[in-house]
N, C-alpha and C positions, 0 to 999 in steps of 0.2 A: 617769212622769207619765201620767195618763190623757189621752186626746184631749179631753175636755170641760174638763179642767184647763187645757190648752193654749190652748183658745178663751177660758177666762175670764181667762188672763194676757194673752192678745192685747188683750181689751177693756180691762183694767186699763192697759196700757200706752198704747193708744190714747186712752183718756179722760184719763190723765195728761199725756202728752206733747202733744196735740194741742189740748186746750182745747174739745174737742166732747164730748158725753156719748156714750160707746160702751156697748153693750148686748150681753150673751150671758147667758143666753138671751134671746131675743127677747121684749120685753115687750107687753103689750096696747096701750099707747100709749107715745108717745116726746116728748120736748120736743126740737125742732130748734133749732140743728143737731145732728143726731144721726147714729151710725154703728152700725147693727144687723148684727150678724154671724151668719153661718149656715154650718153645717158641710157642706162639699160634697163631691166624690168623695174616695175614700180608697182607697190601695192598701196592703196589709199583707204583709210577707213574714216568715218566722220561720226561725231558725236556733238558736242559743243564746238570742237575744233577739228580740223582734218588733220590726220596723222599719216605722213608719208615715209614709207620705208622704200627707199631708193637703193638700187644698184647701179654702180657706176664702173664702167671698164676703161681701164687705159691702156694704150699701146707705148710702152717705153721703147725707143728706137735710137740705135746709133748706127753711123754710116757704114756700110760693108765696104771692106777695102781690099777683099782676098786674103787678108790674115785674121783667119778665124780665131785664133787664140788673143790677138789683140783685141778684137770685136768683143769677145767674151770677157776680157778683163776691164773693158770700158763700160760694159752694160750691167754685167751681173753685181759688182758691188753697189751700185745705185738702188738695187732692190732693197737691201738691208737699211740704207739711209731712208728710203721711202716709208718702210714698215715702221721706223723709229719716229718720224716725224709726225705720223698720225696716230701713235700708240696713247691709250689711255695712261700710261706710265711714264709719259714724257714729262720733262720739268714743267711746274705750273708757270704759267696759268693754261697750258695745253690750248693754245689758241686754234691750232690746226685741227685738233680732235674735236673742237666745237665749232670749227668755221667761223670764229669770231670776226666781226667787223667793227665799225664805229657805232653800230647800234645793236641792241639785243636782237640776236639771230633766231631764236626759238629751234635751234639745231641740238639735240640731245646727244648725238654723237656722229662722228664720221670715222668709222673704222676701216683700215687696211685689212682685207679678209682673206684674200687668195692671190696666189701668184702662178703662171703657167711660164716658166722660163724656157730659154733656148728655142725662140721662135724666129723664124724669117717672116717678116710682115712687110707686105705690099702697101705702099701709101704713095698716091699722086704718081704714079708711074715709076716708082724706084723701090728697091728692095733694102731692107735694113734689117740687122740683127736685134733682136731684144725680147721682150718679155709682155705677157698680157697680165695686167693688174686689176685687181677688184676692191672696190669700196663697198661698205655699207653703210648709207646715211639714214638716220631718223630726225625729221623735222616735223615742227608742229606750225599750223598756220590756221586762220580763220579765212572762209571763203570770201573772196574779194581783196584780200590783202596783198600787200606788195612786199 
């Protein structure tokens, strides 16, 4: 699996499981509540196959309405739903945790690892209330494979 395919799969599972619109790659505009994913730092090692240890950052955003309490109540509960969706303790078959698709992915895990809540996020000329979310993905692939 290509790293960009892993990001697309992460967005697909977040979109399906969470009820928010998840995006990868980042679009010019979003409909909130939205989760926009960005590829972050990545370590690559190679023996017989490549091992990619990827970090992914997501911006979880709800529209600012001037009602801070309402914004918090819309955004903050989504954080736990996201953590649950990508948990290694989720119900079998843990498709989101392994970013499963119709083919074998080579993804060992996709873990939700960190959150920075209570953020004001600027995106496409607009301000949103939300959080920065972080995942760790370990995938294996052979050079030249898709």
